[in-house]
N, C-alpha and C positions, 0 to 999 in steps of 0.2 A: 347714288346710293339708293337702293331699293330696300322695300320692308324687309325682306329676308336678312339684308346686311344690317340694317338697324337692329332687328330683334337678335341676330347673332352677337353683336357687339353688346347690346344691353345684357343678354343672358350670360355671356362670358364675363363681363365686368361685374354684374351684380353677384355672381358667386363668391366674390371676396367679402361682401357685406353679409352674406348668408354663413359663410365659414367663420368669420370673426365673431358674429353673434352667437353662432353654436358653440365655438370654443369657449367664450367668455361665460355664457350660460352653463355649460358643463362644469367649469371650473368653479364657478360660484356655488353650483349645486353640490358638488363634492365637498367644497369647504363648508357648506352649511350642513350636509348630511353627516360628515365625520366630525365636523366641529361642534355639532348640536347647537347651532345657530338658529335664531328666529327667522322665519320666512317673511321677508319684508315686502312692501309695496314696491320697492326697487327690484327685487326679484321677480315679482309678479310682471312688472312692465318689461323687464328684459325678456321674460319668457314669452310675452306676447308679442313684442317686436320681432323676435326670432321667429315665432310662428308666422307673422305676417310677411316678413321678408322671404321666407321660405315658400309661402304660397305665391307670391309674386314671381319668384324665380320660376315656379312650377308653371304659372300662366304663361310667362315668356317661353318657356320650354315648349308647351303645347303649341303656341303659334309657330315656333320653329319646326316642330315635328311635321305640322301640316305643310309648310312651305319648302322644307329642306329637300333638295335633291338626294341628300345621303340617306333618305328613308324610303327611296323609290328603287333602290338596286336590288340586285338578288341576295337573298339571305345566306346564300352559300358562300359568299365572300365576307371575311371577318370584319372588314370596315363597314359594310352596310348592315350586317347583322348586329353589330355593336350599336350603331344609331337607331337601327329600326326597333331592336327588341330588348337589348341588354340595358342600355342606359335609361330608357323611359321605365323599365320594370324596376330597376334598382331605385330610381329617383322617385317613383310612386311609393314604393316601401318606405323610403326614407321620410317623405312628406306624411305618410299615415302614421309612422311612429312619432313624428314630431307633434301632430295633431293629437293622438292619443294620449301621449305624455303631458301635454298641455291640459287637456280635458281632465284626465284622471287626477292630476295634481290639484285642480281647483276644487275637487270634490273632497279632498282629504282635510281633516282639521289638525293633524300633527305636523309641526313644522319638518321634523326629521323625514316624514313619510313624504311630504312634498317635495324635499330636496332630492331625495332618493328616486323618486319617480322620474323627475327631470333630468337626473344625472343618467339614469339607465336609458330611458328612451331617447333622449337627445344625444346621448353618448352613442348609441347604437347607430342612430341616423347619421351622425357625424363620420362615424367609422365607414359607413355605406357610401357617403358622398366623396370621401376622400379615396375609397377604393375605385369609385366609378371614374373619378378624374384620373387615376392612375391607369385604369383600363383603357380610357380615351386616349391617352398618351401612347400606350402600347399598340392600340389598334389602328389609329390615325396619325401616321408620321408627321403631317402638317400641323399637329397641335403640340403644345408644351403645357407642362403642369402649371406654370406661373404666367404663361403668356395669355393676352387676350386675343382671342382668334375671331 
């Protein structure tokens, strides 16, 4: 097993942690926002762990981007275009949204505003990530939505 295979497995498996944390964070934020609940230390920690896990996933992805033969092919082919341009662009936007959402929520004093900010920014990031995984399955027949590749 070489470095590319290790990074590929790590990146593919780590996505589940990121997805689970994002789903839980969004659900808690929506419950806090609409339920007018206090913003607790537990909420803050969950949001930070979600941020950290997403950044780790991004770093694994950057390593893969550099090493992958799928980023070296012609962009005229859907498979190579997806891996070379579309996947990384969507993921960068998702990471930026998570980062901005977390940073903005820290600056707010009102609990409802903190929850709302997390719900919106993390929620959009979650939708983008799920859409990108769905696009991966469409563009790369060797991949599955729930499989580790």
